C-alpha positions in Angstrom: 139.2 137.0 73.4 137.5 139.2 75.9 135.1 137.2 78.3 131.9 139.2 79.3 131.7 140.2 82.8 128.7 138.5 84.8 125.8 140.2 86.2 125.5 140.7 89.9 123.0 138.4 91.2 121.8 140.5 93.9 119.1 142.9 93.6 118.9 146.3 94.8 117.8 146.2 98.7 116.0 149.3 98.8 113.4 150.0 96.2 113.8 153.2 94.2 112.4 156.6 95.7 109.8 156.7 92.8 108.3 153.4 93.7 108.6 154.0 97.7 106.3 157.1 96.9 103.5 155.2 95.4 100.8 153.3 97.3 100.8 149.6 96.3 97.4 148.0 95.6 97.6 146.3 99.0 97.8 149.5 100.8 95.1 151.2 98.6 92.9 148.6 99.6 93.6 148.8 103.4 93.1 152.4 103.4 90.0 152.1 101.7 88.6 149.5 104.2 89.9 151.6 107.2 88.1 154.5 105.8 84.9 152.4 105.1 84.9 153.7 101.4 83.9 157.1 102.4 85.6 160.4 101.7 87.0 161.4 105.1 86.4 165.2 104.5 82.5 165.1 103.3 81.2 161.7 103.7 80.7 161.0 100.0 82.2 157.8 98.3 86.0 158.1 98.4 87.9 157.6 95.1 91.3 158.9 95.8 94.1 157.9 98.2 95.7 161.2 99.4 99.1 161.4 100.7 98.9 163.4 104.1 102.6 164.2 103.7 103.0 165.1 99.9 105.2 162.7 97.5 107.2 166.0 96.8 108.2 166.4 100.4 109.3 162.9 100.8 106.1 161.4 102.0 105.9 157.5 101.5 103.2 155.1 99.9 102.4 153.7 103.4 99.1 152.9 105.3 99.6 155.6 107.5 100.5 158.4 105.2 96.8 157.7 103.1 93.5 158.8 103.6 90.5 158.2 101.3 89.1 161.2 99.7 86.6 162.1 96.9 88.1 163.7 93.9 86.5 167.1 94.7 88.0 167.1 98.6 91.3 165.9 97.0 91.5 168.8 94.8 90.8 171.0 97.6 93.4 169.5 100.1 95.8 170.5 97.5 94.6 173.9 96.9 93.9 175.0 100.6 97.0 174.7 102.9 94.9 174.7 106.0 93.0 171.5 104.7 96.6 169.6 104.1 97.8 171.1 107.5 94.6 169.5 109.1 95.3 166.0 107.7 98.7 166.1 108.5 97.8 166.7 112.3 95.2 164.2 112.1 97.7 161.4 111.1 100.3 162.7 113.5 97.8 162.2 116.2 96.7 158.6 115.1 100.3 157.4 114.2 102.7 159.3 116.1 105.6 161.3 114.6 107.2 159.8 111.3 103.9 158.4 110.3 104.8 158.9 106.9 108.0 157.2 106.7 108.8 153.5 105.4 111.1 151.0 106.9 114.0 152.4 104.9 113.9 155.8 106.3 115.8 156.9 109.3 
């Protein structure tokens, strides 16, 4: 008779990459407060949190990698490379090198 193998009681210590790239509700609210609810590009009410270092490039969902934008400006930032570069440079000046990393990145 075979006995079932017990499951490992330990959870993964590091969240999956997919979850590390998303902004949590708490982080979204903190970014909204920091940016006073306004789009940082044009000054209209902000509705979307933008990853300064894109998720596809390994940018994490951390407070220092997010900026509040309206939907129109968010679309522009993804279409115009110079705008995306501008926000990366702004965050680098504010928070230093590695501003887009989380505690599990080296």
